[in-house]
C-alpha positions in Angstrom: 24.1 24.6 98.0 22.7 22.3 95.4 19.0 21.4 95.0 18.3 18.6 97.5 15.2 16.5 97.4 13.7 15.5 100.8 14.6 11.9 100.3 18.2 12.7 99.4 19.2 13.5 103.0 18.0 10.1 104.1 20.2 8.3 101.6 23.2 10.5 101.6 25.0 8.9 104.4 25.0 12.2 106.3 23.5 12.4 109.8 19.9 13.4 109.8 18.1 15.8 112.3 16.5 12.8 113.9 19.9 11.1 114.4 18.4 8.1 112.6 20.5 5.8 110.5 21.1 7.2 107.0 18.9 4.5 105.4 16.1 4.8 107.9 12.5 5.3 106.6 11.5 8.8 107.7 7.9 7.6 108.1 9.0 5.2 110.9 11.2 7.7 112.8 9.9 10.3 115.3 11.1 13.9 115.2 14.3 15.1 117.0 12.3 16.0 120.1 10.0 12.9 119.8 6.9 15.1 119.4 5.4 13.4 116.4 5.4 10.5 114.0 4.6 10.4 110.3 5.0 14.1 109.9 5.7 15.5 106.4 8.5 17.9 105.8 7.1 21.4 105.5 7.2 23.3 102.3 7.4 27.1 102.2 4.1 27.1 100.3 2.5 25.5 103.4 2.8 28.9 105.1 2.2 31.3 102.3 -0.9 32.9 100.8 -1.4 32.0 97.1 -2.5 34.8 94.7 -3.9 34.6 91.2 -2.5 36.6 88.3 -4.6 39.7 89.3 -3.2 39.6 92.9 -6.4 38.2 94.5 -6.1 35.7 97.2 -6.8 32.1 96.1 -9.2 30.5 98.5 -8.2 27.2 100.1 -10.4 24.2 101.2 -10.2 23.7 104.9 -11.7 21.0 107.0 -14.3 22.1 109.6 -13.0 20.7 112.9 -15.1 17.9 114.3 -16.7 17.1 111.0 -15.9 15.4 107.7 -16.9 18.5 105.8 -14.9 21.5 104.5 -15.4 25.2 103.7 -13.6 27.2 101.1 -11.8 30.1 102.9 -9.6 33.1 102.4 -6.7 32.6 104.8 -6.0 35.5 107.3 -3.6 38.0 105.7 -2.5 41.6 105.8 -3.3 42.6 109.4 -6.4 40.4 109.8 -5.0 38.8 112.9 -4.9 42.1 114.6 -8.1 43.4 113.1 -10.1 40.4 114.2 -8.3 39.5 117.4 -11.5 39.7 119.4 -13.1 37.1 117.1 -10.1 34.9 116.8 -9.4 34.8 120.5 -13.1 34.6 121.6 -12.8 37.9 123.5 -16.5 38.8 123.7 -16.8 39.7 120.0 -20.3 40.8 119.2 -22.4 39.2 116.5 -21.7 41.9 114.0 -18.0 41.4 114.2 -18.3 37.6 113.9 -20.7 38.1 111.0 -18.3 40.4 109.2 -15.4 37.9 109.9 -17.3 35.0 108.4 -18.5 36.9 105.4 -14.9 38.2 104.7 -13.1 34.9 105.1 -15.6 32.1 104.1 -15.9 31.9 100.4 -18.2 28.9 100.1 -19.9 26.8 102.7 -21.7 27.4 106.0 -21.0 31.0 107.1 -20.4 32.5 103.7 -23.3 34.8 104.3 -22.4 35.4 107.9 -24.0 34.0 111.0 -27.5 33.7 109.5 -29.2 30.6 110.8 -26.0 28.8 112.0 -26.2 27.1 115.3 -24.0 28.7 118.0 -21.8 25.5 118.2 -20.9 25.7 114.5 -19.5 29.3 114.6 -16.4 28.5 116.7 -15.6 25.6 114.4 -15.8 27.9 111.3 -13.6 30.4 113.0 -11.1 27.7 113.8 -11.2 26.5 110.1 -10.1 30.0 109.0 -7.4 30.0 111.6 -6.2 26.6 110.6 -6.0 27.6 106.9 -3.8 30.5 107.9 -1.2 28.8 110.2 -2.7 30.8 113.1 -1.8 28.1 115.6 1.8 28.2 114.3 1.8 32.0 115.0 0.4 31.5 118.5 2.8 28.6 119.2 5.8 30.8 118.2 4.5 33.5 120.6 4.0 31.0 123.4 7.5 29.6 122.8 9.0 33.1 123.0 7.1 33.9 126.2 8.5 30.7 127.8 12.0 31.7 126.8 11.6 35.1 128.3 10.2 33.7 131.5 13.1 31.2 131.7 15.6 34.0 131.2 13.9 36.1 133.9 14.0 33.2 136.4 17.7 32.7 135.6 18.4 36.4 136.2 16.4 36.4 139.5 18.5 33.3 140.5 21.6 35.3 139.8 20.4 38.0 142.2 19.4 40.6 139.5 16.5 42.7 140.8 14.3 42.7 137.7 11.8 45.3 139.0 14.6 47.9 139.2 16.0 46.9 135.9 12.5 47.0 134.2 12.0 50.5 135.7 15.3 51.7 134.3 14.5 50.3 130.9 11.1 52.0 130.9 12.6 55.3 131.9 15.2 55.1 129.1 12.6 54.2 126.6 10.3 57.0 127.6 13.2 59.5 127.6 14.0 58.5 123.9 10.4 59.1 122.8 10.4 62.7 124.0 
């Protein structure tokens, strides 16, 4: 396929994903599912970690939610979502874990030296800033979408009379038998 610029599709005369007329202004059209207006087309770089010539992660500026200020952060990478799941999901992480998370991910701004003298209400906003810089909401959204699809499939199977409890038991037994 040839190199296509984002504006080329709108002027090519070919149907667009929004089913808008070929000459429509993409800024004036909603998305295919009508879930947003004025959205920009994503670039692969929007979802990647940038590294310098030595392989170190390049920090990114991220807005602190609820303010007009920003922090410079290292996006989550290489297993950090799993490592800091207690902090990211607010699952009773102790102060030491939150402190370590902030020191690791905030390069410049409030939280760069850990919790310190930060007010309790600032800490969740700083954690959210790191999550936002990393596309964490995109990751969670994809997981939620997958869970909805699995639930819909299960409802459909139950409606067809498939006893899922028996089926799940059989699958678990098969899986356990393969591990031995």
